[in-house]
C-alpha positions as CSV (number, residue, x, y, z in Angstrom):
1,X,33.9,7.4,23.6
2,X,30.2,7.0,23.0
3,X,27.8,8.5,25.8
4,X,24.6,6.4,26.5
5,X,21.3,7.7,28.0
6,X,19.9,5.2,30.3
7,X,16.7,4.6,32.4
8,X,17.1,1.7,34.7
9,X,15.4,0.2,37.9
10,X,16.9,-0.4,41.1
11,X,16.6,-3.7,43.2
12,X,14.3,-1.8,45.4
13,X,12.2,-0.5,42.6
14,X,13.4,3.0,42.3
15,X,14.0,4.2,39.1
16,X,17.3,5.8,37.9
17,X,17.9,7.9,34.6
18,X,21.4,9.4,33.5
19,X,24.3,9.0,31.0
20,X,27.0,6.7,31.0
21,X,30.3,6.4,29.0
22,X,31.0,3.1,27.4
23,X,32.6,1.5,24.5
24,X,29.2,0.0,23.2
25,X,25.9,-0.6,24.0
26,X,26.8,-4.1,25.3
27,X,29.4,-2.7,27.9
28,X,26.8,0.1,29.0
29,X,24.2,-2.8,29.5
30,X,26.9,-4.8,31.5
31,X,28.2,-1.8,33.5
32,X,24.3,-1.0,34.7
33,X,23.9,-4.7,35.5
34,X,27.2,-4.6,37.5
35,X,25.5,-2.0,39.6
36,X,22.7,-4.4,40.3
37,X,20.2,-2.3,38.1
38,X,17.8,-3.5,35.4
39,X,18.3,-1.5,32.2
40,X,14.7,-0.3,30.8
41,X,16.3,2.0,28.1
42,X,19.9,2.3,26.8
43,X,20.2,4.7,23.8
44,X,23.5,6.3,22.5
45,X,23.4,10.1,22.3
46,X,24.1,11.9,19.1
47,X,26.4,15.0,18.7
48,X,25.2,18.3,17.5
49,X,26.9,17.7,14.2
50,X,24.3,15.1,13.3
51,X,24.7,11.3,13.8
52,X,27.4,9.3,14.6
53,X,30.0,8.1,12.2
54,X,28.6,6.3,9.2
55,X,24.9,7.7,9.7
56,X,23.3,10.1,7.4
57,X,22.5,13.6,8.3
58,X,18.7,13.8,9.3
59,X,18.0,17.2,7.1
60,X,14.7,18.6,8.2
61,X,13.3,18.4,4.7
62,X,13.9,14.7,4.2
63,X,11.0,12.5,4.7
64,X,10.6,10.7,8.0
65,X,8.7,7.8,6.3
66,X,10.4,4.7,5.5
67,X,10.2,4.3,1.6
68,X,9.2,0.8,0.0
69,X,12.5,0.6,-1.7
70,X,14.5,1.1,1.7
71,X,12.1,-1.8,3.1
72,X,12.9,-4.1,0.3
73,X,16.6,-3.6,0.5
74,X,16.5,-4.2,4.5
75,X,14.7,-7.4,3.8
76,X,16.9,-8.9,1.2
77,X,20.3,-7.6,3.0
78,X,19.0,-9.1,6.3
79,X,18.2,-12.3,4.6
80,X,21.7,-12.5,2.9
81,X,23.5,-11.7,6.3
82,X,21.5,-14.3,8.2
83,X,22.1,-16.7,5.5
84,X,25.8,-16.2,6.0
85,X,25.4,-17.1,9.5
86,X,25.9,-13.6,10.9
87,X,24.4,-13.0,14.2
88,X,20.8,-11.2,14.3
89,X,22.0,-8.2,16.3
90,X,25.3,-7.7,14.4
91,X,23.4,-7.8,11.0
92,X,20.8,-5.2,12.3
93,X,23.8,-3.2,13.3
94,X,25.5,-3.6,9.7
95,X,22.1,-2.5,8.2
96,X,21.4,0.5,10.2
97,X,25.0,1.8,9.8
98,X,24.8,1.4,6.1
99,X,21.5,2.7,5.1
100,X,21.7,5.8,3.1
101,X,18.1,6.9,4.3
102,X,18.0,8.8,7.8
103,X,14.3,7.7,8.5
104,X,15.3,4.0,7.6
105,X,18.6,4.3,9.7
106,X,16.5,5.4,12.7
107,X,13.9,2.7,12.5
108,X,16.5,-0.2,11.9
109,X,18.5,1.2,14.8
110,X,15.3,1.2,17.0
111,X,14.9,-2.4,15.8
112,X,18.3,-3.3,16.9
113,X,18.0,-1.9,20.3
114,X,14.8,-3.9,21.0
115,X,16.2,-7.1,19.6
116,X,19.4,-6.5,21.9
117,X,16.9,-6.1,25.0
118,X,15.5,-9.6,24.3
119,X,12.5,-8.7,22.1
120,X,11.9,-11.2,19.4
121,X,12.3,-9.7,16.1
122,X,8.5,-10.3,15.0
123,X,7.4,-8.4,18.1
124,X,10.0,-5.6,17.6
125,X,8.7,-5.3,13.9
126,X,5.1,-5.2,15.4
127,X,5.8,-2.2,17.4
128,X,6.5,-0.1,14.1
129,X,3.2,-0.8,12.2
130,X,3.8,2.2,9.8
131,X,7.2,0.5,8.6
132,X,6.5,-3.1,8.8
133,X,3.0,-4.3,7.4
134,X,0.8,-7.0,9.5
135,X,1.5,-9.8,6.6
136,X,5.3,-8.9,6.9
137,X,5.2,-9.5,10.6
138,X,3.3,-12.6,10.4
139,X,5.7,-14.1,7.9
140,X,8.7,-13.3,10.1
141,X,7.1,-14.6,13.2
142,X,6.4,-17.9,11.3
143,X,10.2,-17.8,10.1
144,X,11.3,-17.4,14.0
145,X,9.1,-20.3,15.1
146,X,10.4,-22.6,12.2
147,X,14.0,-21.7,12.6
148,X,14.4,-20.4,8.9
149,X,14.1,-16.9,9.3
150,X,16.8,-16.3,6.4
151,X,14.7,-18.4,4.0
152,X,11.4,-16.5,4.9
153,X,13.0,-13.1,4.7
154,X,14.4,-14.0,1.3
155,X,10.9,-15.1,0.2
156,X,9.4,-11.9,1.8
157,X,11.9,-10.0,-0.4
158,X,10.8,-11.9,-3.7
159,X,7.2,-11.2,-2.9
160,X,7.8,-7.5,-2.2
161,X,9.8,-7.2,-5.4
162,X,6.7,-8.8,-7.4
163,X,4.2,-6.7,-5.7
164,X,6.4,-3.7,-6.7
165,X,6.4,-4.9,-10.4
166,X,2.7,-5.7,-10.5
167,X,2.1,-2.1,-8.9
168,X,4.2,-0.4,-11.5
169,X,2.5,-2.1,-14.2
170,X,-1.0,-1.1,-12.9
171,X,0.0,2.6,-12.4
172,X,1.8,2.6,-16.0
173,X,-1.6,1.3,-17.4
174,X,-3.4,3.9,-15.4
175,X,-1.1,6.9,-16.0
176,X,-2.4,7.8,-19.6
177,X,-6.1,7.6,-18.8
178,X,-5.4,9.6,-15.6
179,X,-3.6,12.5,-17.5
180,X,-6.5,12.3,-19.9
181,X,-8.9,12.9,-17.3
182,X,-7.1,15.5,-15.8
183,X,-6.6,17.6,-19.1
184,X,-10.2,17.0,-19.8
185,X,-11.3,18.6,-16.4
186,X,-8.8,21.5,-16.8
187,X,-9.8,22.3,-20.2
188,X,-13.7,22.4,-19.4
189,X,-12.9,24.5,-16.4
190,X,-10.9,26.9,-18.5
191,X,-13.9,26.8,-21.0
192,X,-16.6,27.6,-18.4
193,X,-14.6,30.3,-16.3
194,X,-12.9,32.1,-19.0
195,X,-14.0,31.4,-22.4
196,X,-17.7,31.5,-22.1
197,X,-17.9,35.0,-20.1
198,X,-16.8,36.3,-23.4
199,X,-19.5,35.0,-25.5
200,X,-21.9,35.8,-22.6
201,X,-21.1,39.6,-22.7
202,X,-21.7,39.5,-26.5
203,X,-25.0,38.1,-26.2
204,X,-26.2,40.3,-23.4
205,X,-26.1,43.2,-26.3
206,X,-29.0,41.4,-28.1
207,X,-32.4,41.0,-27.3
208,X,-32.6,37.5,-29.2
209,X,-33.7,34.4,-27.1
210,X,-30.9,32.0,-26.5
211,X,-31.3,28.5,-27.4
212,X,-31.8,26.1,-24.3
213,X,-28.4,24.5,-24.6
214,X,-26.7,27.7,-24.4
215,X,-28.7,28.9,-21.5
216,X,-27.4,25.5,-19.7
217,X,-23.9,26.2,-20.5
218,X,-23.9,29.9,-19.3
219,X,-25.8,28.9,-16.2
220,X,-23.1,26.6,-15.3
221,X,-20.3,28.8,-16.0
222,X,-21.9,31.5,-13.8
223,X,-22.4,28.8,-11.0
224,X,-18.6,27.8,-11.5
225,X,-17.3,31.7,-11.4
226,X,-19.6,32.5,-8.5
227,X,-19.3,29.4,-6.3
228,X,-16.0,27.7,-7.9
229,X,-14.0,28.2,-4.7
230,X,-17.0,26.9,-2.1
231,X,-17.5,24.1,-4.4
232,X,-13.7,23.1,-4.2
233,X,-14.1,23.4,-0.4
234,X,-17.1,21.2,-0.6
235,X,-14.9,18.6,-2.4
236,X,-12.1,18.6,0.0
237,X,-14.5,18.3,3.0
238,X,-16.2,15.5,1.2
239,X,-13.0,13.9,0.6
240,X,-11.9,14.4,4.4
241,X,-15.3,13.0,5.7
242,X,-15.1,10.1,3.1
243,X,-11.7,9.1,4.5
244,X,-13.0,9.2,8.0
245,X,-15.8,7.0,7.1
246,X,-13.7,4.6,5.1
247,X,-11.4,4.1,8.4
248,X,-14.3,2.5,10.1
249,X,-14.6,-1.3,9.8
250,X,-18.3,-1.8,8.9
251,X,-18.0,1.3,6.1
252,X,-14.9,-0.5,4.6
253,X,-16.6,-3.7,4.6
254,X,-19.5,-2.0,3.0
255,X,-17.2,-0.4,0.3
256,X,-15.5,-3.6,-0.2
257,X,-18.7,-5.8,-0.9
258,X,-19.8,-2.9,-3.2
259,X,-16.6,-3.1,-5.1
260,X,-16.2,-6.8,-5.4
261,X,-19.6,-7.0,-7.0
262,X,-18.9,-4.1,-9.5
263,X,-19.2,-5.5,-12.9
264,X,-15.7,-4.9,-14.5
265,X,-13.6,-3.9,-11.3
266,X,-15.0,-6.4,-9.0
267,X,-13.7,-9.7,-10.8
268,X,-10.2,-8.1,-11.7
269,X,-10.1,-7.2,-7.7
270,X,-10.8,-10.7,-6.8
271,X,-8.3,-12.5,-9.3
272,X,-5.5,-10.0,-8.0
273,X,-6.4,-10.8,-4.4
274,X,-6.4,-14.6,-5.3
275,X,-3.2,-14.5,-6.9
276,X,-1.4,-12.8,-4.1
277,X,-3.1,-15.5,-1.8
278,X,-1.7,-18.2,-4.0
279,X,1.7,-16.7,-4.3
280,X,2.1,-16.1,-0.5
281,X,0.7,-19.7,0.6
282,X,2.9,-21.3,-2.1
283,X,6.1,-19.2,-1.1
284,X,5.6,-20.0,2.8
285,X,4.8,-23.6,2.3
286,X,8.0,-23.7,-0.1
287,X,10.0,-22.2,2.8
288,X,8.7,-25.0,5.2
289,X,5.9,-23.4,7.0
290,X,3.0,-25.6,8.1
291,X,-0.3,-25.5,6.2
292,X,-2.0,-24.1,9.1
293,X,0.2,-21.2,9.9
294,X,0.9,-20.4,6.2
295,X,-3.0,-20.2,5.8
296,X,-3.1,-17.9,8.8
297,X,-0.7,-15.6,7.2
298,X,-1.6,-15.9,3.5
299,X,-5.0,-15.2,4.0
300,X,-4.1,-11.5,5.5
301,X,-2.4,-10.8,2.0
302,X,-5.8,-10.7,0.4
303,X,-6.3,-7.1,1.3
304,X,-10.3,-7.1,1.5
305,X,-11.6,-8.0,5.1
306,X,-14.7,-9.6,3.5
307,X,-12.5,-12.0,1.5
308,X,-10.4,-12.7,4.6
309,X,-13.4,-13.7,6.4
310,X,-14.4,-16.0,3.7
311,X,-11.0,-17.9,3.6
312,X,-11.1,-17.9,7.4
313,X,-14.0,-20.3,7.5
314,X,-12.1,-22.5,5.0
315,X,-9.0,-22.4,7.3
316,X,-11.2,-23.8,10.0
317,X,-12.4,-26.6,7.7
318,X,-8.7,-27.6,7.0
319,X,-8.0,-27.3,10.9
320,X,-10.5,-30.1,11.3
321,X,-8.8,-32.3,8.7
322,X,-10.4,-31.5,5.4
323,X,-8.5,-31.1,2.2
324,X,-7.3,-27.6,1.2
325,X,-9.1,-27.9,-2.4
326,X,-12.4,-28.9,-0.7
327,X,-12.2,-26.5,2.1
328,X,-11.7,-23.6,-0.5
329,X,-14.8,-24.8,-2.6
330,X,-17.1,-22.4,-0.6
331,X,-15.0,-19.4,-1.8
332,X,-16.5,-19.2,-5.3
333,X,-16.2,-15.9,-5.4
334,X,-12.4,-16.1,-5.4
335,X,-11.5,-19.4,-6.9
336,X,-12.9,-20.8,-10.1
337,X,-13.7,-24.6,-10.5
338,X,-10.7,-25.1,-12.5
339,X,-8.5,-23.6,-10.0
340,X,-9.9,-25.4,-7.2
341,X,-9.4,-28.9,-9.1
342,X,-5.6,-28.1,-9.9
343,X,-5.1,-27.2,-6.2
344,X,-6.6,-30.5,-5.3
345,X,-4.5,-32.6,-7.7
346,X,-1.5,-30.7,-6.4
347,X,-2.4,-31.4,-3.1
348,X,-2.7,-35.0,-3.6
349,X,0.7,-35.4,-5.5
350,X,2.6,-33.5,-2.8
351,X,3.4,-30.2,-5.1
352,X,1.1,-27.8,-3.7
353,X,3.6,-25.1,-3.0
354,X,4.8,-25.0,-6.8
355,X,1.3,-25.3,-8.1
356,X,0.2,-22.6,-6.1
357,X,3.1,-20.3,-7.1
358,X,2.5,-21.4,-11.0
359,X,-1.4,-20.2,-10.5
360,X,-0.3,-17.0,-9.2
361,X,2.2,-16.6,-12.0
362,X,-0.8,-17.4,-14.8
363,X,-3.4,-15.2,-12.9
364,X,-0.8,-12.3,-12.9
365,X,-0.2,-12.6,-16.7
366,X,-3.9,-12.9,-17.4
367,X,-4.7,-10.0,-15.1
368,X,-2.0,-8.0,-17.1
369,X,-3.4,-8.7,-20.4
370,X,-7.0,-7.8,-19.4
371,X,-5.7,-4.6,-17.8
372,X,-3.9,-3.6,-20.9
373,X,-7.0,-4.6,-23.0
374,X,-9.2,-2.4,-20.6
375,X,-7.0,0.5,-20.9
376,X,-6.7,0.1,-24.5
377,X,-10.4,0.4,-24.8
378,X,-10.8,3.2,-22.1
379,X,-8.6,5.6,-23.8
380,X,-10.7,6.1,-27.2
381,X,-13.7,6.2,-25.2
382,X,-12.4,8.9,-22.9
383,X,-11.0,10.9,-25.8
384,X,-14.6,10.7,-27.1
385,X,-16.2,11.9,-24.1
386,X,-13.6,14.8,-24.1
387,X,-14.5,15.6,-27.6
388,X,-18.2,15.4,-26.8
389,X,-17.9,17.7,-24.1
390,X,-15.9,20.4,-25.9
391,X,-18.0,19.8,-28.9
392,X,-21.2,20.4,-27.0
393,X,-20.0,23.6,-25.5
394,X,-18.6,24.7,-29.0
395,X,-22.2,24.1,-30.7
396,X,-23.8,25.7,-27.6
397,X,-21.9,28.9,-28.3
398,X,-21.9,28.9,-32.1
399,X,-25.7,28.4,-32.4
400,X,-27.0,31.7,-30.7
401,X,-24.5,33.3,-33.3
402,X,-26.6,32.4,-36.4
403,X,-29.7,33.5,-34.1
404,X,-28.2,36.8,-33.7
405,X,-27.5,37.3,-37.4
406,X,-31.1,36.5,-38.2
407,X,-32.0,39.1,-35.5
408,X,-29.8,41.7,-36.9
409,X,-31.3,40.9,-40.7
């Protein structure tokens, strides 16, 4: 019979802790209540061999972070179970028993225990911010309040799938340039650290004056060989300090403002944020969420705090009775005039949810095409830059050879 570790409070306020045998968690709770105690924590103990039947082993080398794929599967499965009229507590029990990832099983079980104790699902998810993003929790909260949690969870799963697909496209487009950049840096470091010193030894045997280009290349090589380890340490320290700086709200806002004003990256980032906002808002409206609640949730999906603040002003205008299209007109950096016009027409015709999802799809297709074009242009430019650096080093090392020959003659 399972053994449960418990913590409870007596009627007089005294805390009791211990273990109790019961056929299940419900029975353990009932046994504690029969004693006149208020349960604070009731958690099933696990044996030395691992987890209870059906649970995967928590191997020490396995990641303790819940992967995105596990969260997506959890969301879609929970939506299907709730749509099949399975009670929430039973659905969570099924999910934490059937998941193959140890860290995910642990988190789903903690979620189940909180829900059993009477905590709303959204609040229980909010206690695990490293697993459930704020936008996820906000959507679940809207679904709980409206009584259509299964529908909202299905919409979240679809949204996650599209986000994953878009992220995969971006990563695939950037993979080749990233590999080229890595190879370029590796080749340059190899030339500077191992190749140039061989020529330097050759040049030192002659009294001929070296060209300025050669002197610069040899100087850089000497600096890298003498201070390379320290420079690497400085880079790591700068990365650590930069990460701490970026964690501050004011610093992040400053970075976002600079990024959104950048010539090429800024418009692409703004369009991507707009597509996410439109898809999220359309998805929520299609699920039956009220416009104000949907706006409150959707603006968090923008990802940039400066844009969130910008849309927050428009949300307040909608709250005062203004139309959505007119209220978003102040966000010109996010919505083009044609987009605002289409939103206004869709709002008047009562098909705002469908139009927002369509706009998101069109924008994502355009972004995909623009990204492919940018990568197609970046590849030859990077190859040209790599060839230029290597060619410059080659020329800088070859010119002194002709100078030495003249000196010998």
